[in-house]
C-alpha positions in Angstrom: 12.1 -4.4 -17.3 11.0 -6.0 -13.7 8.3 -4.4 -12.1 8.4 -5.9 -8.3 5.2 -5.8 -5.8 5.7 -6.3 -2.5 2.1 -6.8 -1.1 0.4 -8.3 1.9 0.3 -11.6 1.4 3.0 -12.0 -1.1 5.2 -10.5 -3.6 5.8 -10.6 -7.2 7.8 -10.1 -10.0 7.1 -9.1 -13.8 9.5 -9.6 -16.7 8.1 -7.0 -19.0 9.3 -6.6 -22.5 9.3 -2.6 -23.4 6.3 -3.1 -25.0 4.6 -4.0 -22.1 4.5 -8.2 -23.1 5.2 -10.2 -20.0 8.2 -12.3 -20.5 8.1 -14.5 -17.1 6.5 -14.1 -14.0 7.2 -15.1 -10.1 5.1 -15.1 -7.1 6.0 -15.6 -3.3 3.7 -16.2 -0.7 4.4 -15.3 3.6 2.1 -15.5 6.5 0.1 -12.4 8.3 0.5 -13.5 12.2 -2.7 -12.4 13.7 -2.9 -14.5 16.6 -5.4 -12.2 18.5 -8.0 -9.6 16.6 -5.8 -6.6 16.9 -2.4 -8.2 15.5 -1.2 -8.2 12.0 2.5 -8.8 11.9 4.8 -10.1 9.9 8.4 -11.6 9.0 10.6 -8.7 7.5 13.3 -11.4 6.4 10.3 -13.7 4.7 9.5 -10.8 2.8 13.3 -10.2 1.4 13.9 -13.4 0.6 10.8 -13.4 -1.3 11.8 -10.2 -2.9 15.4 -11.5 -3.6 13.6 -15.1 -4.8 11.1 -13.6 -6.8 13.5 -11.3 -9.3 16.1 -14.2 -9.5 13.3 -16.6 -10.5 12.3 -14.4 -13.8 15.4 -13.8 -14.6 16.1 -17.5 -14.3 13.1 -18.3 -16.1 13.2 -15.8 -18.7 16.9 -16.7 -19.7 17.2 -13.1 -20.7 20.8 -11.9 -20.2 21.6 -9.2 -16.9 23.0 -6.6 -20.1 19.3 -6.9 -21.4 17.2 -5.4 -17.8 16.8 -1.7 -18.4 15.5 -1.1 -15.0 13.9 -3.2 -11.6 10.9 -0.7 -10.3 9.3 -1.4 -7.1 5.6 -1.3 -6.0 4.9 -1.7 -2.2 1.8 -2.2 0.4 1.6 0.9 2.6 1.5 1.8 6.5 3.9 -0.7 7.7 6.5 0.2 10.6 10.2 -2.5 11.3 12.1 -0.9 14.3 15.4 -1.6 13.3 18.9 -0.9 15.1 22.3 0.9 14.1 23.2 -2.1 12.4 19.5 -2.4 10.1 18.7 -5.6 12.3 14.9 -5.4 13.4 14.2 -4.8 16.3 10.0 -5.8 16.2 8.5 -7.5 13.5 6.7 -5.8 10.1 3.7 -4.3 12.0 1.3 -3.9 9.0 -1.6 -1.7 7.6 -4.1 -4.3 9.2 -2.6 -4.0 12.7 -5.1 -2.2 15.3 -3.2 -2.3 18.2 -2.4 1.3 17.8 -6.3 2.2 18.2 -6.5 4.2 21.6 -3.5 6.3 19.9 -5.5 7.0 17.2 -8.6 8.2 18.9 -6.2 10.7 21.1 -4.9 11.9 17.8 -8.2 12.7 16.7 -10.0 14.1 19.6 -6.5 15.4 21.6 -4.0 16.4 19.5 -5.6 18.0 16.3 -5.5 15.5 14.5 -7.9 16.8 11.9 -5.5 19.4 10.9 -2.6 16.9 10.3 -4.8 15.5 8.5 -5.4 17.9 6.0 -1.4 18.7 5.5 -0.5 15.0 5.0 -3.2 13.9 3.6 -3.4 10.2 5.9 -6.6 9.4 7.4 -6.6 9.4 11.2 -6.8 5.4 12.3 -4.7 2.9 13.6 -3.2 2.0 10.1 -1.3 5.4 10.0 2.4 5.1 11.0 1.8 8.2 12.9 -0.3 6.3 15.4 2.0 3.1 15.1 4.8 5.3 16.6 3.2 6.9 19.7 1.9 3.1 20.5 5.4 1.7 20.6 6.5 5.3 22.4 4.1 5.0 24.7 4.0 0.8 25.3 7.2 0.1 24.4 9.4 3.0 25.8 12.8 1.0 25.9 12.6 -0.3 22.5 11.6 2.9 20.9 14.9 4.2 22.7 16.7 1.5 20.9 15.4 2.1 17.4 17.7 3.9 14.9 15.0 3.9 12.3 11.6 3.6 11.9 10.9 2.1 8.2 8.4 0.6 6.2 9.2 -2.8 4.5 9.8 -1.2 1.2 12.9 0.8 3.1 13.6 -2.4 4.8 14.4 -3.9 1.3 16.4 -1.1 -0.5 19.1 -0.7 2.8 19.3 -4.6 1.8 20.2 -3.7 -1.5 22.0 -0.4 -0.9 22.5 0.2 2.3 20.4 3.8 2.3 17.5 4.8 3.6 14.9 6.2 1.4 11.6 6.7 1.4 9.9 7.9 -1.6 7.0 10.3 -1.6 4.1 7.8 -2.3 5.2 5.9 0.6 6.2 8.7 3.1 2.6 10.4 1.9 1.1 7.4 3.7 2.6 7.8 6.6 0.5 10.3 8.6 3.8 12.6 9.0 4.6 13.6 5.7 3.5 17.6 4.4 1.9 17.1 1.3 2.5 20.5 0.0 5.8 21.0 0.9 7.2 17.5 0.2 9.0 17.0 3.6 8.4 15.4 7.0 5.8 18.2 9.1 7.4 18.9 12.2 4.2 18.6 14.2 3.4 15.5 12.8 7.2 14.6 14.2 6.8 15.7 17.3 3.6 13.8 18.0 5.0 10.7 17.1 8.1 11.4 19.4 10.5 11.3 16.5 13.3 13.4 14.5 14.1 13.4 10.9 17.1 10.9 11.7 14.7 8.2 13.0 13.2 8.2 9.6 14.6 8.0 6.0 15.6 10.6 3.3 12.1 11.3 1.3 12.9 11.3 -2.7 10.8 11.5 -5.7 9.0 7.9 -7.2 12.0 8.4 -9.9 14.8 8.3 -7.5 17.2 5.9 -9.6 19.5 4.0 -7.4 22.9 2.5 -9.2 25.2 -0.2 -7.2 24.0 -3.5 -5.6 26.1 -4.1 -2.3 28.3 -6.9 -3.0 27.2 -10.2 -4.0 23.7 -9.4 -4.5 23.7 -9.2 -8.2 25.3 -12.4 -8.8 22.4 -13.4 -6.5 19.5 -11.6 -8.7 20.9 -12.6 -11.7 21.6 -8.4 -12.8 24.1 -6.5 -13.1 25.8 -4.2 -10.2 24.6 -1.2 -12.3 21.5 -2.2 -13.2 19.1 1.2 -12.4 16.7 0.1 -9.5 13.6 3.1 -9.6 12.5 3.2 -6.2 8.7 3.4 -7.1 5.6 4.0 -5.3 2.4 2.6 -3.3 0.8 0.1 -5.1 -2.4 1.6 -4.8 -1.4 4.5 -6.8 0.8 2.3 -8.9 -2.7 0.4 -9.8 -4.1 3.4 -11.0 -1.2 4.2 -13.0 -1.2 0.3 -14.7 -4.7 0.2 -15.5 -4.8 3.6 -17.2 -6.7 5.0 -14.7 -5.0 8.3 -15.1 -7.4 10.6 -16.7 -9.7 13.1 -14.5 -12.8 11.2 -13.9 -11.6 8.0 -14.2 -11.7 6.0 -10.8 -9.6 2.4 -10.4 -11.8 0.1 -8.0 -8.8 -2.9 -7.4 -9.9 -6.0 -4.8 -6.6 -7.8 -3.6 -6.6 -9.0 0.0 -7.7 -5.3 0.7 -9.6 -3.0 -1.5 -9.6 0.5 -2.6 -11.1 3.3 -4.9 -8.6 5.8 -6.2 -8.4 8.5 -8.8 -5.9 10.9 -9.8 -5.7 14.7 -9.3 -3.2 17.4 -10.3 -2.7 18.7 -6.7 -3.1 17.7 -3.1 -6.4 17.4 -2.5 -8.2 16.7 1.6 -11.4 16.1 2.2 -12.8 18.3 4.9 -14.7 14.8 6.6 -11.4 13.6 6.8 -12.9 10.5 5.2 -10.2 10.4 1.8 -6.6 9.8 1.9 -4.2 11.8 -0.5 -0.9 9.7 -1.7 1.6 10.5 -4.0 2.4 9.6 -7.5 4.8 11.9 -8.6 5.6 15.5 -7.4 3.0 16.6 -9.9 0.1 13.6 -9.8 -1.3 12.9 -6.4 -4.0 9.8 -6.2 -7.0 10.0 -4.0 -9.5 7.4 -2.8 -10.7 5.7 0.3 -9.3 2.4 0.9 -10.9 -0.5 2.5 -9.7 -3.5 4.9 -11.9 -6.5 3.8 -11.4 -7.3 0.0 -10.7 -10.7 -1.0 -9.2 -12.2 2.0 -12.9 -12.4 2.9 -13.2 -15.0 -0.2 -10.7 -16.6 1.7 -11.9 -16.7 5.0 -15.0 -18.1 3.2 -13.1 -20.9 1.8 -11.3 -21.6 4.9 -13.8 -22.0 7.4 -17.4 -22.9 5.6 -16.2 -25.0 2.3 -14.2 -27.7 3.3 -16.5 -29.9 1.0 -16.1 -27.7 -2.1 -12.7 -27.7 -1.5 -12.2 -31.1 -1.9 -14.4 -31.5 -4.9 -12.5 -28.7 -6.3 -9.5 -31.1 -5.9 -11.5 -34.0 -7.4 -12.0 -31.8 -10.7 -8.9 -30.3 -10.9 -10.1 -26.6 -10.6 -9.9 -23.9 -8.4 -11.5 -23.8 -5.1 -12.8 -20.3 -5.9 -14.4 -21.3 -9.1 -16.1 -24.0 -7.0 -17.3 -21.4 -4.6 -18.7 -18.7 -7.3 -20.6 -21.5 -9.5 -22.5 -22.3 -5.9 -22.5 -18.1 -5.9 -24.2 -17.4 -9.0 -27.0 -19.9 -8.5 -28.5 -17.5 -5.9 -30.5 -14.2 -6.8 -28.6 -10.7 -6.9 -29.3 -9.4 -3.1 -29.2 -12.8 -1.6 -32.8 -13.2 -0.7 -32.4 -10.4 1.8 -29.6 -11.5 3.4 -26.9 -9.0 4.2 -23.3 -9.0 5.0 -21.3 -6.3 6.4 -17.0 -7.7 5.9 -16.1 -5.8 8.4 -14.0 -8.8 10.1 -11.1 -6.7 10.6 -12.6 -3.3 11.4 -12.6 -0.7 8.3 -11.0 2.0 7.2 -13.4 4.1 4.5 -16.0 4.7 4.6 -16.4 3.8 8.6 -12.6 4.8 9.6 -13.4 2.7 12.8 -11.3 -0.1 13.9 -13.5 -1.5 16.3 -15.9 -2.5 13.4 -16.9 -6.3 13.2 -18.7 -7.6 10.3 -21.9 -9.5 10.5 -24.9 -11.3 8.6 -28.4 -9.4 8.9 -31.8 -10.4 7.4 -30.5 -14.5 7.9 -33.5 -16.8 7.7 -34.3 -20.5 7.9 -34.8 -20.1 4.2 -31.0 -19.0 3.6 -28.3 -21.7 2.4 -24.6 -21.9 2.6 -25.1 -20.7 -1.3 -27.0 -17.3 0.0 -24.2 -17.0 2.5 -21.3 -17.2 0.0 -23.3 -14.6 -2.1 -23.9 -12.2 0.6 -19.8 -12.1 1.7 -19.0 -11.4 -2.0 -22.4 -8.4 -2.7 -21.0 -6.9 1.0 -17.6 -6.2 -0.5 -19.3 -4.2 -3.2 -21.7 -3.1 -1.3 -18.9 -1.2 1.0 -16.8 0.1 -1.9 -19.8 1.7 -3.2 -20.2 3.9 -0.2 -16.6 4.7 -0.6 -17.7 5.8 -3.9 -20.3 7.8 -2.3 -17.9 10.1 -0.3 -15.3 10.6 -3.3 -18.3 11.9 -5.2 -18.6 14.6 -3.1 -15.2 15.7 -3.3 -15.0 15.1 -7.5 -18.3 14.2 -9.0 -19.5 11.4 -10.6 -17.3 9.2 -12.0 -16.6 9.0 -16.1 -15.5 5.6 -16.4 -14.6 2.4 -13.7 -12.1 0.6 -14.1 -11.2 -2.1 -12.2 -8.4 -4.7 -11.0 -7.1 -6.8 -8.4 -7.5 -10.7 -8.0 -11.3 -10.3 -8.0 -11.4 -9.3 -11.6 -10.6 -13.1 -11.9 -14.1 -13.7 -11.6 -16.7 -12.7 -14.0 -19.4 -13.2 -11.2 -17.4 -10.7 -9.3 -16.7 -8.3 -11.8 -21.0 -7.9 -12.9 -22.3 -7.8 -9.4 -19.9 -4.8 -9.4 -21.4 -3.2 -12.5 -24.9 -4.2 -11.0 -24.6 -2.8 -7.6 -22.6 0.6 -9.1 -25.3 0.7 -11.9 -22.3 1.6 -14.2 -20.2 0.2 -17.0 -17.4 -1.5 -15.2 -14.1 -1.9 -17.6 -11.8 -4.8 -16.8 -8.1 -4.4 -18.3 -6.9 -7.7 -19.5 -3.5 -7.2 -17.4 -4.0 -8.4 -13.8 -0.5 -7.2 -13.1 -1.4 -3.3 -12.4 0.8 -2.8 -10.2 4.1 -4.1 -11.5 2.9 -2.5 -14.9 2.6 0.6 -13.3 6.2 0.1 -11.5 7.8 0.0 -14.8 5.9 2.5 -16.5 6.9 5.1 -13.9 10.4 3.6 -14.4 10.6 4.3 -18.0 9.8 7.6 -17.0 12.1 7.9 -14.4 14.9 6.9 -16.8 13.4 9.3 -19.8 12.2 6.7 -22.2 9.0 8.1 -22.2 7.9 11.6 -21.4 4.0 10.9 -20.9 2.4 8.4 -18.8 0.1 7.8 -22.0 2.5 5.2 -22.8 0.9 2.6 -20.7 -2.1 2.9 -22.5 -1.0 0.5 -25.7 0.5 -1.9 -23.0 -2.9 -2.7 -20.9 -4.4 -4.8 -23.9 -7.8 -5.8 -24.1 -10.6 -5.4 -21.7 -13.7 -7.1 -20.4 -16.8 -5.0 -20.3 -19.6 -5.4 -17.8 -23.2 -3.4 -18.4 -25.6 -3.6 -15.3 -28.4 -5.6 -15.5 -31.5 -3.2 -15.0 -33.3 -5.7 -12.7 -30.5 -6.3 -10.6 -29.4 -3.0 -10.3 -33.0 -2.2 -8.8 -32.8 -5.2 -6.2 -29.3 -3.4 -5.1 -30.7 -0.2 -4.6 -33.2 -1.6 -2.7 -30.7 -3.4 -0.5 -28.1 -0.1 -0.2 -30.1 1.9 2.5 -30.5 -1.0 4.4 -26.7 -1.9 4.2 -26.2 1.7 5.3 -28.5 2.1 8.2 -27.1 -1.1 9.8 -24.0 -0.2 10.3 -24.7 3.8 11.0 -26.7 1.7 14.2 -23.9 -0.5 15.4 -21.6 1.6 16.4 -21.7 1.5 20.3 -22.4 -1.8 19.7 -18.9 -2.3 17.5 -16.9 -0.6 20.3 -18.6 -2.7 22.9 -18.0 -6.0 21.5 -14.3 -4.8 19.9 -13.5 -4.2 23.6 -15.1 -7.8 24.8 -12.6 -9.8 22.1 -9.6 -7.6 23.1 -10.1 -9.2 26.9 -10.6 -12.1 25.6 -7.3 -12.5 24.0 -5.6 -10.7 26.2 -6.8 -13.7 28.7 -5.8 -16.2 26.4 -2.3 -14.6 25.6 -1.2 -14.3 29.0 
């Protein structure tokens, strides 16, 4: 079974045995172009090549014969938009979830165009991440391009069109567009009108268990597969991560920090929040995942490495170890709470819990007693503080969680895992498998093919776990700091808007 995860910074393919054992894996990265604070684009052709390369690599490395492959199933990042012409050629770059150019359109949708009622039907909070706002912006700012467009699609739809010549969108990716009616499992008429598109501009919605066969000529040999290999359309990365870590029971929450991050839990019916703070996305037509996404996760650790840690990176090279390991050791020397230094991690605006694309990052409490190691630890703590405020919003809808399962790249760091247990003041369980979205994809694929009758089949595949109990003294320190963390970002709302406007003006001057 091959699970493919099309992520923001790389695509991964993992070849599993049916038992869940990993036989081979491949990862290929690609750049995220951010020439100004509001722009976050990618080259869809590079991503397509990464998908092909990683599938071919796991087939070659494993020496598994094409006849042995049960299925290929897909996970993908959400909220991307690509305008394509009648031949399927891109008219735009892949506009990612992190792109904020539709911020004014999002504000108009929220304030003037029945946005909250639309959210209640579609489950996608009003924010520039949402494809409906991207389409509004494209129609308003680039009307000629808009008229030329044959289809508006996501990166996963682009890949499947190149594989099979068919435009399909799974219920999961569709439910993250802001245009998909959760009860009707179809495009929402009012949303289409607001976006300025018809059904013909969008792909055909299909269940996440939809199976496509018959690769376009030449592709099977390139990928090392049979032409009739079943390709399961699959779902979004977030909901499949829940499945891949076994967070599929009531009250069990998956906390993921990769490039970005999210907290999610599974419910048995579409559920939206009267305050508009949480998303609701499809896993299947009977299971739904609610939660809150954050923009700023592991990318901030990378930012620290790239902008502040040149000497530590050199040290890591000399020692032959990962630079993040060196930075983690430095941060571990600082007591919890970083001696009163707080970091608000809004370097790319923020989704949950602020839903404010203009939010900006800041250090608060900085004094002459603070050094680089305090700042490094404060960044890691700030990401978890922000995740905890998302949990507080979720608790209003579902009550206190019974268990927290942590996954994503951050789960490789023992310090970061313990930090989550201490800040959440609750046991955090970390499954051994870090490839949760790929594992979730293949389990969904087994279900689609009828080889399993329940998602409970995932539990034996997950493997052993790490468990972290909160340290009482650490949790006490964090409880003192949390109200300060919250009050600071609440008090800066006007200042966020003002500084973001200034930054946009400066970026415009530099690019003209």
